[in-house]
C-alpha beads as a LAMMPS data file, in Angstrom:
LAMMPS data file: protein, C-alpha beads

70 atoms
69 bonds

1 atom types
1 bond types

-500.0 500.0 xlo xhi
-500.0 500.0 ylo yhi
-500.0 500.0 zlo zhi

Masses

1 110.0

Atoms # bond

1 1 1 185.598 447.541 446.898
2 1 1 188.150 448.140 444.154
3 1 1 188.064 446.527 440.736
4 1 1 191.265 444.574 441.397
5 1 1 189.570 442.818 444.301
6 1 1 186.865 441.516 441.968
7 1 1 189.487 440.161 439.580
8 1 1 191.428 438.463 442.357
9 1 1 188.312 436.691 443.607
10 1 1 187.471 435.239 440.165
11 1 1 188.802 431.797 439.369
12 1 1 190.494 431.361 436.004
13 1 1 190.851 435.084 435.348
14 1 1 194.435 434.560 434.125
15 1 1 193.200 433.036 430.888
16 1 1 191.870 436.374 429.572
17 1 1 195.246 438.109 429.036
18 1 1 196.627 434.980 427.391
19 1 1 193.595 434.698 425.116
20 1 1 193.835 438.328 424.053
21 1 1 197.562 437.914 423.329
22 1 1 196.886 434.869 421.157
23 1 1 194.101 436.661 419.250
24 1 1 196.378 439.658 418.622
25 1 1 199.271 437.423 417.514
26 1 1 197.094 435.426 415.082
27 1 1 195.636 438.639 413.617
28 1 1 199.112 440.191 413.242
29 1 1 200.480 437.089 411.507
30 1 1 197.419 436.980 409.215
31 1 1 197.892 440.591 408.152
32 1 1 201.613 440.008 407.601
33 1 1 200.891 436.999 405.344
34 1 1 198.280 439.008 403.441
35 1 1 200.801 441.777 402.779
36 1 1 203.752 439.515 401.952
37 1 1 201.912 437.050 399.722
38 1 1 199.317 439.435 398.281
39 1 1 199.105 440.346 394.637
40 1 1 201.319 443.305 393.746
41 1 1 198.822 444.437 391.093
42 1 1 196.084 444.570 393.703
43 1 1 198.154 446.757 396.015
44 1 1 199.197 449.006 393.136
45 1 1 195.548 449.415 392.158
46 1 1 194.623 450.299 395.728
47 1 1 197.480 452.770 396.053
48 1 1 196.495 454.546 392.830
49 1 1 192.766 454.503 393.534
50 1 1 192.550 458.014 395.053
51 1 1 194.521 459.428 392.109
52 1 1 192.461 457.874 389.306
53 1 1 189.570 459.963 388.082
54 1 1 188.077 457.635 385.450
55 1 1 184.829 455.819 386.144
56 1 1 186.358 452.458 385.175
57 1 1 188.205 452.193 388.491
58 1 1 185.079 452.851 390.538
59 1 1 183.425 449.548 389.631
60 1 1 183.897 446.867 392.276
61 1 1 186.155 443.945 391.500
62 1 1 184.043 440.796 391.751
63 1 1 186.777 438.405 390.628
64 1 1 188.794 438.590 393.840
65 1 1 191.946 440.411 394.689
66 1 1 194.212 438.090 392.649
67 1 1 192.643 439.084 389.339
68 1 1 192.828 442.858 389.144
69 1 1 191.203 444.466 386.132
70 1 1 192.850 447.424 384.476

Bonds

1 1 1 2
2 1 2 3
3 1 3 4
4 1 4 5
5 1 5 6
6 1 6 7
7 1 7 8
8 1 8 9
9 1 9 10
10 1 10 11
11 1 11 12
12 1 12 13
13 1 13 14
14 1 14 15
15 1 15 16
16 1 16 17
17 1 17 18
18 1 18 19
19 1 19 20
20 1 20 21
21 1 21 22
22 1 22 23
23 1 23 24
24 1 24 25
25 1 25 26
26 1 26 27
27 1 27 28
28 1 28 29
29 1 29 30
30 1 30 31
31 1 31 32
32 1 32 33
33 1 33 34
34 1 34 35
35 1 35 36
36 1 36 37
37 1 37 38
38 1 38 39
39 1 39 40
40 1 40 41
41 1 41 42
42 1 42 43
43 1 43 44
44 1 44 45
45 1 45 46
46 1 46 47
47 1 47 48
48 1 48 49
49 1 49 50
50 1 50 51
51 1 51 52
52 1 52 53
53 1 53 54
54 1 54 55
55 1 55 56
56 1 56 57
57 1 57 58
58 1 58 59
59 1 59 60
60 1 60 61
61 1 61 62
62 1 62 63
63 1 63 64
64 1 64 65
65 1 65 66
66 1 66 67
67 1 67 68
68 1 68 69
69 1 69 70
């Protein structure tokens, strides 16, 4: 028996594609809001992180991404 036959015999199987689409859409919108409304200093710090060689930039930021230390 093929896999498609198992799916056709299940009741309510149509909810799974819709659920996955909704999860993807919510995640995509969340990432878009994070990028649009995120702190520019935070993104600049992240973009320069591989280029910085001082030990000051290697300490984790415990204040949150809005308050970037320099």
